PDB file with one MODEL, atoms N, CA, C and O in Angstrom:
MODEL        1
ATOM      1  N   UNK A   1      58.520 -19.445 150.397  1.00  0.00           N
ATOM      2  CA  UNK A   1      57.395 -19.426 151.310  1.00  0.00           C
ATOM      3  C   UNK A   1      56.316 -18.383 150.800  1.00  0.00           C
ATOM      4  O   UNK A   1      55.109 -18.614 150.878  1.00  0.00           O
ATOM      5  N   UNK A   2      56.806 -17.303 150.309  1.00  0.00           N
ATOM      6  CA  UNK A   2      55.930 -16.221 149.823  1.00  0.00           C
ATOM      7  C   UNK A   2      55.099 -16.673 148.629  1.00  0.00           C
ATOM      8  O   UNK A   2      53.945 -16.271 148.477  1.00  0.00           O
ATOM      9  N   UNK A   3      55.717 -17.544 147.750  1.00  0.00           N
ATOM     10  CA  UNK A   3      55.049 -17.990 146.534  1.00  0.00           C
ATOM     11  C   UNK A   3      53.839 -18.792 146.863  1.00  0.00           C
ATOM     12  O   UNK A   3      52.769 -18.630 146.277  1.00  0.00           O
ATOM     13  N   UNK A   4      54.035 -19.675 147.829  1.00  0.00           N
ATOM     14  CA  UNK A   4      53.049 -20.599 148.392  1.00  0.00           C
ATOM     15  C   UNK A   4      51.845 -19.675 148.986  1.00  0.00           C
ATOM     16  O   UNK A   4      50.676 -19.848 148.641  1.00  0.00           O
ATOM     17  N   UNK A   5      52.195 -18.819 149.783  1.00  0.00           N
ATOM     18  CA  UNK A   5      51.140 -17.935 150.439  1.00  0.00           C
ATOM     19  C   UNK A   5      50.433 -17.207 149.384  1.00  0.00           C
ATOM     20  O   UNK A   5      49.213 -17.075 149.476  1.00  0.00           O
ATOM     21  N   UNK A   6      51.104 -16.702 148.350  1.00  0.00           N
ATOM     22  CA  UNK A   6      50.459 -15.927 147.264  1.00  0.00           C
ATOM     23  C   UNK A   6      49.501 -16.897 146.430  1.00  0.00           C
ATOM     24  O   UNK A   6      48.439 -16.448 145.999  1.00  0.00           O
ATOM     25  N   UNK A   7      49.835 -18.102 146.223  1.00  0.00           N
ATOM     26  CA  UNK A   7      49.081 -19.097 145.465  1.00  0.00           C
ATOM     27  C   UNK A   7      47.863 -19.418 146.388  1.00  0.00           C
ATOM     28  O   UNK A   7      46.749 -19.522 145.874  1.00  0.00           O
ATOM     29  N   UNK A   8      48.024 -19.572 147.667  1.00  0.00           N
ATOM     30  CA  UNK A   8      46.915 -19.941 148.651  1.00  0.00           C
ATOM     31  C   UNK A   8      45.935 -18.708 148.617  1.00  0.00           C
ATOM     32  O   UNK A   8      44.713 -18.838 148.555  1.00  0.00           O
ATOM     33  N   UNK A   9      46.579 -17.525 148.664  1.00  0.00           N
ATOM     34  CA  UNK A   9      45.617 -16.415 148.769  1.00  0.00           C
ATOM     35  C   UNK A   9      44.779 -16.283 147.437  1.00  0.00           C
ATOM     36  O   UNK A   9      43.567 -16.068 147.442  1.00  0.00           O
ATOM     37  N   UNK A  10      45.526 -16.429 146.321  1.00  0.00           N
ATOM     38  CA  UNK A  10      44.843 -16.416 145.109  1.00  0.00           C
ATOM     39  C   UNK A  10      43.740 -17.432 144.970  1.00  0.00           C
ATOM     40  O   UNK A  10      42.674 -17.122 144.438  1.00  0.00           O
ATOM     41  N   UNK A  11      43.972 -18.615 145.430  1.00  0.00           N
ATOM     42  CA  UNK A  11      43.014 -19.817 145.400  1.00  0.00           C
ATOM     43  C   UNK A  11      41.852 -19.354 146.367  1.00  0.00           C
ATOM     44  O   UNK A  11      40.703 -19.480 145.943  1.00  0.00           O
ATOM     45  N   UNK A  12      42.041 -18.858 147.562  1.00  0.00           N
ATOM     46  CA  UNK A  12      41.106 -18.522 148.467  1.00  0.00           C
ATOM     47  C   UNK A  12      40.170 -17.411 147.848  1.00  0.00           C
ATOM     48  O   UNK A  12      38.948 -17.501 147.967  1.00  0.00           O
ATOM     49  N   UNK A  13      40.757 -16.382 147.198  1.00  0.00           N
ATOM     50  CA  UNK A  13      39.979 -15.442 146.634  1.00  0.00           C
ATOM     51  C   UNK A  13      39.206 -15.929 145.471  1.00  0.00           C
ATOM     52  O   UNK A  13      38.056 -15.522 145.309  1.00  0.00           O
ATOM     53  N   UNK A  14      39.720 -16.731 144.686  1.00  0.00           N
ATOM     54  CA  UNK A  14      38.988 -17.393 143.575  1.00  0.00           C
ATOM     55  C   UNK A  14      37.684 -18.174 144.116  1.00  0.00           C
ATOM     56  O   UNK A  14      36.574 -18.065 143.595  1.00  0.00           O
ATOM     57  N   UNK A  15      37.953 -18.910 145.145  1.00  0.00           N
ATOM     58  CA  UNK A  15      36.871 -19.662 145.768  1.00  0.00           C
ATOM     59  C   UNK A  15      35.770 -18.709 146.353  1.00  0.00           C
ATOM     60  O   UNK A  15      34.569 -18.952 146.238  1.00  0.00           O
ATOM     61  N   UNK A  16      36.255 -17.652 146.962  1.00  0.00           N
ATOM     62  CA  UNK A  16      35.390 -16.646 147.569  1.00  0.00           C
ATOM     63  C   UNK A  16      34.493 -16.009 146.455  1.00  0.00           C
ATOM     64  O   UNK A  16      33.281 -15.887 146.632  1.00  0.00           O
ATOM     65  N   UNK A  17      35.098 -15.615 145.332  1.00  0.00           N
ATOM     66  CA  UNK A  17      34.411 -15.124 144.215  1.00  0.00           C
ATOM     67  C   UNK A  17      33.357 -16.085 143.670  1.00  0.00           C
ATOM     68  O   UNK A  17      32.233 -15.667 143.394  1.00  0.00           O
ATOM     69  N   UNK A  18      33.716 -17.429 143.500  1.00  0.00           N
ATOM     70  CA  UNK A  18      32.703 -18.342 143.027  1.00  0.00           C
ATOM     71  C   UNK A  18      31.554 -18.521 144.065  1.00  0.00           C
ATOM     72  O   UNK A  18      30.401 -18.720 143.682  1.00  0.00           O
ATOM     73  N   UNK A  19      31.875 -18.450 145.342  1.00  0.00           N
ATOM     74  CA  UNK A  19      30.881 -18.589 146.326  1.00  0.00           C
ATOM     75  C   UNK A  19      29.886 -17.390 146.325  1.00  0.00           C
ATOM     76  O   UNK A  19      28.668 -17.512 146.460  1.00  0.00           O
ATOM     77  N   UNK A  20      30.556 -16.219 146.157  1.00  0.00           N
ATOM     78  CA  UNK A  20      29.735 -14.987 146.105  1.00  0.00           C
ATOM     79  C   UNK A  20      28.794 -15.013 144.985  1.00  0.00           C
ATOM     80  O   UNK A  20      27.648 -14.582 145.120  1.00  0.00           O
ATOM     81  N   UNK A  21      29.263 -15.540 143.795  1.00  0.00           N
ATOM     82  CA  UNK A  21      28.351 -15.611 142.600  1.00  0.00           C
ATOM     83  C   UNK A  21      27.258 -16.599 142.872  1.00  0.00           C
ATOM     84  O   UNK A  21      26.137 -16.362 142.422  1.00  0.00           O
ATOM     85  N   UNK A  22      27.489 -17.714 143.585  1.00  0.00           N
ATOM     86  CA  UNK A  22      26.536 -18.675 143.896  1.00  0.00           C
ATOM     87  C   UNK A  22      25.495 -18.124 144.906  1.00  0.00           C
ATOM     88  O   UNK A  22      24.309 -18.446 144.837  1.00  0.00           O
ATOM     89  N   UNK A  23      25.943 -17.355 145.763  1.00  0.00           N
ATOM     90  CA  UNK A  23      25.085 -16.743 146.771  1.00  0.00           C
ATOM     91  C   UNK A  23      24.067 -15.691 146.037  1.00  0.00           C
ATOM     92  O   UNK A  23      22.856 -15.674 146.255  1.00  0.00           O
ATOM     93  N   UNK A  24      24.695 -14.885 145.203  1.00  0.00           N
ATOM     94  CA  UNK A  24      23.890 -13.910 144.351  1.00  0.00           C
ATOM     95  C   UNK A  24      22.784 -14.693 143.535  1.00  0.00           C
ATOM     96  O   UNK A  24      21.641 -14.242 143.462  1.00  0.00           O
ATOM     97  N   UNK A  25      23.132 -15.812 142.958  1.00  0.00           N
ATOM     98  CA  UNK A  25      22.189 -16.528 142.153  1.00  0.00           C
ATOM     99  C   UNK A  25      21.001 -17.151 143.035  1.00  0.00           C
ATOM    100  O   UNK A  25      19.849 -17.227 142.610  1.00  0.00           O
ATOM    101  N   UNK A  26      21.364 -17.550 144.196  1.00  0.00           N
ATOM    102  CA  UNK A  26      20.357 -18.092 145.127  1.00  0.00           C
ATOM    103  C   UNK A  26      19.509 -17.000 145.615  1.00  0.00           C
ATOM    104  O   UNK A  26      18.303 -17.218 145.730  1.00  0.00           O
ATOM    105  N   UNK A  27      20.002 -15.826 145.922  1.00  0.00           N
ATOM    106  CA  UNK A  27      19.260 -14.757 146.414  1.00  0.00           C
ATOM    107  C   UNK A  27      18.245 -14.319 145.325  1.00  0.00           C
ATOM    108  O   UNK A  27      17.088 -14.023 145.622  1.00  0.00           O
ATOM    109  N   UNK A  28      18.712 -14.288 144.067  1.00  0.00           N
ATOM    110  CA  UNK A  28      17.792 -13.941 142.937  1.00  0.00           C
ATOM    111  C   UNK A  28      16.676 -14.965 142.806  1.00  0.00           C
ATOM    112  O   UNK A  28      15.527 -14.609 142.544  1.00  0.00           O
ATOM    113  N   UNK A  29      17.008 -16.213 142.985  1.00  0.00           N
ATOM    114  CA  UNK A  29      16.003 -17.252 142.921  1.00  0.00           C
ATOM    115  C   UNK A  29      14.986 -17.104 144.006  1.00  0.00           C
ATOM    116  O   UNK A  29      13.789 -17.244 143.751  1.00  0.00           O
ATOM    117  N   UNK A  30      15.446 -16.809 145.284  1.00  0.00           N
ATOM    118  CA  UNK A  30      14.596 -16.635 146.517  1.00  0.00           C
ATOM    119  C   UNK A  30      13.687 -15.434 146.217  1.00  0.00           C
ATOM    120  O   UNK A  30      12.481 -15.487 146.459  1.00  0.00           O
ATOM    121  N   UNK A  31      14.273 -14.362 145.693  1.00  0.00           N
ATOM    122  CA  UNK A  31      13.483 -13.145 145.416  1.00  0.00           C
ATOM    123  C   UNK A  31      12.376 -13.451 144.407  1.00  0.00           C
ATOM    124  O   UNK A  31      11.262 -12.959 144.587  1.00  0.00           O
ATOM    125  N   UNK A  32      12.614 -14.208 143.391  1.00  0.00           N
ATOM    126  CA  UNK A  32      11.604 -14.626 142.368  1.00  0.00           C
ATOM    127  C   UNK A  32      10.445 -15.480 142.983  1.00  0.00           C
ATOM    128  O   UNK A  32       9.261 -15.310 142.696  1.00  0.00           O
ATOM    129  N   UNK A  33      10.917 -16.417 143.859  1.00  0.00           N
ATOM    130  CA  UNK A  33       9.904 -17.156 144.715  1.00  0.00           C
ATOM    131  C   UNK A  33       9.006 -16.283 145.552  1.00  0.00           C
ATOM    132  O   UNK A  33       7.794 -16.483 145.629  1.00  0.00           O
ATOM    133  N   UNK A  34       9.645 -15.290 146.190  1.00  0.00           N
ATOM    134  CA  UNK A  34       8.933 -14.361 147.081  1.00  0.00           C
ATOM    135  C   UNK A  34       7.901 -13.576 146.184  1.00  0.00           C
ATOM    136  O   UNK A  34       6.753 -13.367 146.576  1.00  0.00           O
ATOM    137  N   UNK A  35       8.334 -13.186 145.054  1.00  0.00           N
ATOM    138  CA  UNK A  35       7.364 -12.468 144.175  1.00  0.00           C
ATOM    139  C   UNK A  35       6.211 -13.275 143.825  1.00  0.00           C
ATOM    140  O   UNK A  35       5.068 -12.821 143.888  1.00  0.00           O
ATOM    141  N   UNK A  36       6.493 -14.529 143.436  1.00  0.00           N
ATOM    142  CA  UNK A  36       5.413 -15.526 143.122  1.00  0.00           C
ATOM    143  C   UNK A  36       4.427 -15.693 144.270  1.00  0.00           C
ATOM    144  O   UNK A  36       3.211 -15.641 144.086  1.00  0.00           O
ATOM    145  N   UNK A  37       4.981 -15.894 145.451  1.00  0.00           N
ATOM    146  CA  UNK A  37       4.129 -16.021 146.662  1.00  0.00           C
ATOM    147  C   UNK A  37       3.301 -14.839 146.900  1.00  0.00           C
ATOM    148  O   UNK A  37       2.120 -14.924 147.238  1.00  0.00           O
ATOM    149  N   UNK A  38       3.953 -13.681 146.714  1.00  0.00           N
ATOM    150  CA  UNK A  38       3.146 -12.398 146.926  1.00  0.00           C
ATOM    151  C   UNK A  38       1.953 -12.389 145.937  1.00  0.00           C
ATOM    152  O   UNK A  38       0.850 -12.016 146.338  1.00  0.00           O
ATOM    153  N   UNK A  39       2.146 -12.797 144.631  1.00  0.00           N
ATOM    154  CA  UNK A  39       1.156 -12.798 143.644  1.00  0.00           C
ATOM    155  C   UNK A  39       0.037 -13.722 144.018  1.00  0.00           C
ATOM    156  O   UNK A  39      -1.137 -13.378 143.883  1.00  0.00           O
ATOM    157  N   UNK A  40       0.411 -14.961 144.513  1.00  0.00           N
ATOM    158  CA  UNK A  40      -0.541 -15.881 144.968  1.00  0.00           C
ATOM    159  C   UNK A  40      -1.428 -15.355 146.132  1.00  0.00           C
ATOM    160  O   UNK A  40      -2.656 -15.431 146.109  1.00  0.00           O
ATOM    161  N   UNK A  41      -0.705 -14.815 147.156  1.00  0.00           N
ATOM    162  CA  UNK A  41      -1.421 -14.252 148.330  1.00  0.00           C
ATOM    163  C   UNK A  41      -2.358 -13.135 147.889  1.00  0.00           C
ATOM    164  O   UNK A  41      -3.455 -13.025 148.436  1.00  0.00           O
ATOM    165  N   UNK A  42      -1.989 -12.333 146.958  1.00  0.00           N
ATOM    166  CA  UNK A  42      -2.836 -11.212 146.529  1.00  0.00           C
ATOM    167  C   UNK A  42      -4.058 -11.685 145.793  1.00  0.00           C
ATOM    168  O   UNK A  42      -5.152 -11.145 145.957  1.00  0.00           O
ATOM    169  N   UNK A  43      -3.857 -12.724 144.960  1.00  0.00           N
ATOM    170  CA  UNK A  43      -4.995 -13.392 144.303  1.00  0.00           C
ATOM    171  C   UNK A  43      -5.973 -14.025 145.319  1.00  0.00           C
ATOM    172  O   UNK A  43      -7.194 -13.932 145.190  1.00  0.00           O
ATOM    173  N   UNK A  44      -5.376 -14.666 146.324  1.00  0.00           N
ATOM    174  CA  UNK A  44      -6.202 -15.411 147.317  1.00  0.00           C
ATOM    175  C   UNK A  44      -6.999 -14.371 148.131  1.00  0.00           C
ATOM    176  O   UNK A  44      -8.154 -14.600 148.488  1.00  0.00           O
ATOM    177  N   UNK A  45      -6.369 -13.248 148.409  1.00  0.00           N
ATOM    178  CA  UNK A  45      -7.120 -12.248 149.232  1.00  0.00           C
ATOM    179  C   UNK A  45      -8.193 -11.660 148.395  1.00  0.00           C
ATOM    180  O   UNK A  45      -9.254 -11.386 148.956  1.00  0.00           O
ATOM    181  N   UNK A  46      -8.054 -11.424 147.096  1.00  0.00           N
ATOM    182  CA  UNK A  46      -8.987 -10.907 146.236  1.00  0.00           C
ATOM    183  C   UNK A  46     -10.255 -11.896 146.121  1.00  0.00           C
ATOM    184  O   UNK A  46     -11.411 -11.477 146.184  1.00  0.00           O
ATOM    185  N   UNK A  47      -9.930 -13.204 145.953  1.00  0.00           N
ATOM    186  CA  UNK A  47     -10.986 -14.092 146.099  1.00  0.00           C
ATOM    187  C   UNK A  47     -11.839 -14.277 147.366  1.00  0.00           C
ATOM    188  O   UNK A  47     -12.987 -14.722 147.360  1.00  0.00           O
ATOM    189  N   UNK A  48     -11.127 -13.873 148.492  1.00  0.00           N
ATOM    190  CA  UNK A  48     -11.837 -13.931 149.762  1.00  0.00           C
ATOM    191  C   UNK A  48     -12.853 -12.712 149.946  1.00  0.00           C
ATOM    192  O   UNK A  48     -13.815 -12.795 150.709  1.00  0.00           O
ATOM    193  N   UNK A  49     -12.586 -11.651 149.240  1.00  0.00           N
ATOM    194  CA  UNK A  49     -13.355 -10.504 149.357  1.00  0.00           C
ATOM    195  C   UNK A  49     -14.745 -10.639 148.653  1.00  0.00           C
ATOM    196  O   UNK A  49     -15.540  -9.699 148.672  1.00  0.00           O
TER     197      UNK A  49
ENDMDL
END
C-alpha cells in the first residue's frame, strides 16, 4: 500500500511542477502583453496632447 501511495504522491508532485511551470510561462506572456499595451497607451496619449 505504501509503494502505491508513494508513486501517487510522486506523480502528483510531478504534475504540480509541470503546471507551475506552465503558469509561470503564461504569467510572463501576460506581463509582456501588459508592457506592449502600456507602450501603446503612452504613444496614444502623446499624440493626443
